[in-house]
Structures are given as structure tokens and as C-alpha cells.
Residue, then its C-alpha position, 0 to 999 in steps of 0.5 A: m269280782k273280776a277285772t274287766p277292760k275299759v276302752n275309750t270311745d275309739g275302742l282303745y284300751l284304758e285300764d281294768t275295772l272290777t265287775d261282777n263275775a257274771f258281767t258280759g257285753v259292752v256298756p258305756f261309762y260316762a265322764d264326770p259332769i262339769l260343775p258351773p263356776d261359783t257366783d254371788n248370785d242367789p242359787e234360787d234365782e238361776q237354775p243350772e241347765e241339765q246336761e246330757p251325760e257324755i259317754a267317755g268310753y265303754i266297759v267291755g265284758v270280752p277278755v283281752p287276748p294276750g300279745l297286744y301292745l295297745p289293745r283296741f276293741d272294734l265297737e262297730g264290729w260289736k254293734e254289727y254283731q249285736e244286730a246280727m244276734a238280734a236278727a238271728n234271735e228274732e228269726y229263731q223265735d219266729a221259727y220256734s213259734e211256728w214249730l210250736s204249732l206243728p206237733e199235732e201235725l207230726w202225729g199220724e196213724g200207725l195202723t193200716p186201714e185193714q188193721i183198724e177194721a179188724l179192731h172193729p168187727p161187725a156186731e152179732p145180730t140180735e134175735l129181733e134182727l134175725l127174726r126180721t131177716g127170716l121174715e123178709e126171706i119168707r116173704q121173698t120166697t112166697e112172692e117167688q112161689q106166687e110168680k111160679i103159680n101164675d106162670t103155671d096157670e098161664e101154661l095150663a090155660n095155653a094147654k087147655e086152648n091147645i086141647s080145645n083146638q085139637q078136639q075141634l080138629v078131630d071133630t072136623l077130621g071125623s067127617e072126612q074120608v076113611k083115609q084120614d082115620l090114621t091122622t085122626l088117631d094120631l091127633k087123638q094120641q096127641n090129645g091124650v098126651l096133652g091131657a096127661e100134661l094138663v093133669k101134671k100141671d094141675i098137680s104142680i099148681l096144687d103143690l105150689q099152692m100148698q107150699n105157699q099156704v105153709l109159707g103164709q102160716m110161717l110168715a104169720a107166726l114170725e110176724l106175731k113173734l116179731l110184734a111180741k118182741e117189739t112190744g116187750g110181750d110174749a107170744n106162744v106160737 
């Protein structure tokens, strides 16, 4: 227990009263109710009116500082202080509630995108994927070889046409005067050169066709192996 000051409604000190050691704040105390005078009437005939208790003063849980002749507690100041405390507490509660919704936003990634990418290296291709890749490369090579064959065929056709034109020219020149024999000889030599080039073209086409045939065999073998992998079987190539 501790001695706690009592003040009147103006805040003037009256006396000390005993309160619990944990008591704080300011609470009112009330005047003793005024009892009605005794009468001869039957108490059951008249019921006394309930009177609202009158505040006689306040018990102040704030110690009185020494050196005051007639201590006076500022009740209005205390009221304003309580209102300010309530407003501050409400503002604090709002801020605290808002902060409670922020912790997830306070977390961030500590690694750079490059470091994260290094943690997830690309997976090694499976045997089936390697087979498919090899098959696609062979198909592409076969298409390129076929394009070369087609181009060579076109060049060969042009060379044959040139030889035919040269031969017609040689035949025409053969019936002309002797002075044109030299020209005829030169054209024959040119015709021989074109014939040699034609032979080279034929050999090149034959070589490309043989390469294309080998690629076709490899492509068929890979397709059989890929089909065996996809169906779960085994193919001996």
C-alpha cells in the first residue's frame, strides 16, 4: 500500500489516502449520499428517488512534488494529457498494424541474376535428344547436297548447250574459206576444253550422288534407332 493524494474538484490537495502500490492515473471519488428525513409514511407507499452520485474530488496517482504550500493538481491538463495519449496510442496502433503488413516486402533477393542462373545449369541432353539432333543435322546436310546436285545439273545443261552451239559454229565455219581454218581450229580447241569441263561436272555430280546415298543410309539408320528408343524396343543397325 502507498499514500496517494486526494484533491477536490478544483484540484486542491485535501489529504492522502491509502491505495495499492500499482495504482496510477486519476479516478474520482464521490460524496456520501444525502439520506431523506424520516417520515411517518409507510415506506412501501413512497420509493426514494435514485440520485446520481456527486463527484467530491479525485484520487491522483501522481506523487506531489515537495516544496508546495497548497498543492493543486491541474485536472484540465491531465484531461488533455490523457486525450493526447489516447490519440498517440491510436496513431501508434495504426502505424503498428500497417507495419505488420510490411515484413514480406522487406525481404529481397541477395543474389544477382547471373548467380541465380549459375545455380541452374542447363540439363545434359539425353541419348534420345542427341539422336534427334544428329538426325536433323543429317537431313539438313542431305538437303544441301541435293541443292548442289541440282545446281551442277543446271551448269551441266548449260555446258552441253554451249558445246552444241560451238559445234554448229564449227560446222558452219568448215564450209567457209581456208583463211578461216585457224578460227575453226581455235573453236575446236575451245570445244575440247568444254568437253573436259563437262566430264568434270559429270564426275562431280556422281560424287555428290554417292555422298547423298550414304547420307540417306545414315538417316534411315538413325530413324530406325530413334523409333526403337521412342517405342522402348531395340534396333540392331
